[in-house]
C-alpha positions as CSV (number, residue, x, y, z in Angstrom):
1,M,-0.2,-15.8,11.9
2,A,-0.1,-14.7,8.2
3,F,-0.6,-11.1,7.3
4,T,-4.2,-10.2,6.4
5,L,-5.4,-7.0,4.7
6,L,-8.3,-5.2,6.4
7,P,-10.5,-2.5,4.8
8,N,-10.2,1.1,5.8
9,R,-6.6,0.9,6.9
10,W,-3.3,2.4,5.7
11,Y,-0.5,0.1,4.4
12,G,3.0,0.4,3.0
13,W,2.9,-0.1,-0.9
14,Q,6.1,-1.2,-2.7
15,M,5.6,-1.9,-6.4
16,L,8.3,-3.6,-8.5
17,P,9.3,-2.4,-10.9
18,G,8.5,1.2,-10.4
19,Y,7.1,3.5,-13.1
20,V,10.5,5.0,-14.0
21,S,12.6,2.0,-13.2
22,E,15.8,1.3,-15.1
23,G,15.6,-2.3,-13.9
24,D,13.3,-4.8,-12.2
25,Y,14.3,-3.8,-8.7
26,D,13.7,-0.1,-8.5
27,P,10.5,0.1,-6.4
28,F,7.8,2.7,-6.3
29,C,7.0,3.2,-2.6
30,C,4.2,5.1,-0.9
31,A,1.4,4.9,1.7
32,C,-1.8,3.2,0.5
33,R,-5.3,3.2,2.0
34,V,-7.2,0.1,1.3
35,S,-11.0,0.9,1.2
36,S,-12.3,-2.5,0.3
37,I,-11.1,-6.0,-0.4
38,S,-13.1,-8.4,-2.7
39,P,-11.9,-12.0,-3.0
40,K,-12.6,-13.3,-6.5
41,K,-13.0,-16.9,-5.4
42,T,-10.9,-18.3,-8.3
43,G,-8.9,-20.6,-6.1
44,N,-5.7,-18.7,-7.2
45,G,-5.6,-16.1,-4.4
46,D,-7.1,-13.5,-6.7
47,L,-8.7,-10.4,-5.1
48,E,-9.6,-6.9,-6.0
49,L,-8.6,-3.9,-3.8
50,E,-10.3,-0.5,-3.9
51,A,-7.4,1.7,-2.8
52,W,-6.0,5.2,-2.5
53,V,-2.3,5.2,-3.7
54,T,-0.6,8.4,-2.5
55,G,2.8,8.6,-4.2
56,Y,1.8,9.6,-7.8
57,A,3.4,12.8,-9.2
58,E,-0.2,14.1,-9.9
59,G,-1.3,13.4,-6.4
60,V,-3.4,10.8,-4.6
61,N,-5.1,8.3,-7.0
62,K,-8.1,6.1,-6.2
63,G,-8.6,2.9,-8.2
64,T,-9.3,-0.7,-8.4
65,V,-6.3,-3.0,-8.3
66,P,-6.7,-6.7,-9.3
67,L,-4.1,-8.8,-7.4
68,R,-3.0,-12.4,-7.2
69,V,-1.5,-13.2,-3.7
70,L,1.7,-15.1,-4.1
71,F,2.9,-15.2,-0.5
72,R,1.8,-14.0,2.9
73,G,4.4,-13.4,5.7
74,D,3.8,-12.4,9.2
75,S,3.8,-8.6,8.4
76,Y,3.5,-8.4,4.6
77,L,2.1,-10.0,1.5
78,V,3.5,-10.3,-2.0
79,A,1.1,-10.1,-4.9
80,Q,1.2,-9.9,-8.7
81,I,-0.7,-7.0,-10.1
82,L,-3.0,-8.3,-12.8
83,Y,-3.5,-6.1,-15.8
84,P,-6.3,-7.7,-17.9
85,E,-6.0,-5.0,-20.6
86,A,-2.2,-5.4,-20.7
87,P,-1.2,-9.0,-19.7
88,Q,2.4,-8.3,-20.9
89,V,2.9,-5.9,-18.0
90,K,4.6,-7.8,-15.1
91,R,4.5,-6.0,-11.7
92,C,4.4,-7.2,-8.2
93,V,3.5,-5.3,-5.0
94,V,4.5,-5.8,-1.4
95,L,1.8,-4.6,1.0
96,S,2.9,-4.3,4.6
97,E,2.0,-2.8,7.9
98,L,2.5,1.0,7.9
99,T,5.0,1.7,10.6
100,L,7.2,4.7,11.5
101,E,10.2,2.7,10.4
102,W,8.6,1.9,7.1
103,L,7.7,5.6,6.5
104,E,11.2,6.8,7.5
105,R,12.8,4.5,5.0
106,F,10.4,4.6,2.0
107,D,8.3,7.8,2.4
108,P,10.4,10.4,4.3
109,P,8.1,13.4,3.6
110,L,5.1,11.6,5.1
111,W,7.3,10.3,8.0
112,R,8.3,13.8,8.9
113,H,4.7,14.8,9.1
114,V,3.4,11.7,10.9
115,S,6.3,11.5,13.4
116,E,6.0,15.2,14.4
117,S,5.3,15.4,18.1
118,W,4.9,11.6,18.2
119,T,4.3,10.3,21.7
120,G,3.0,6.8,21.1
121,E,0.4,7.5,23.7
122,D,-2.5,7.4,21.3
123,G,-2.3,3.6,21.0
124,P,-1.7,1.3,18.1
125,D,-3.8,3.3,15.7
126,E,-1.9,6.5,16.1
127,I,-0.1,6.1,12.8
128,Q,-3.4,5.2,11.1
129,N,-5.1,8.4,12.5
130,R,-2.2,10.7,11.7
131,T,-1.8,9.4,8.1
132,Q,-5.6,9.8,7.6
133,R,-5.6,13.4,8.9
134,F,-2.7,14.2,6.6
135,F,-4.5,12.9,3.5
136,S,-8.0,13.7,4.4
137,P,-8.3,16.7,2.0
138,S,-7.5,14.3,-0.9
139,I,-9.4,11.3,0.2
140,S,-13.2,11.4,0.6
């Protein structure tokens, strides 16, 4: 079954290239909370995400992100970020399930917090709940 984004969930966000990239393959990675998803019904896979992106130097940033879905795998999707005001900017994002393994590899500070006293006994939403608690002062 192809990966589907759901509102009010945390995902892994890997943007290529990153903001300080020396080349095209230096990603910007962080946790991202998708608040809402609005399909644009263009027939091109266009949609708009309302999302909290957590990895900015200045802190958590909420914004609208226009995307064109290029591929959906079982546990991730690849999309082009559409910049209507700057069409020359070419970036893609990989959105994936947020897992402990993903956090350990791409967001070690958050992984350390979320994995602290991890039991797995809270069920499949434990990572969602722990990530939400960690960012709740920044996200309202």
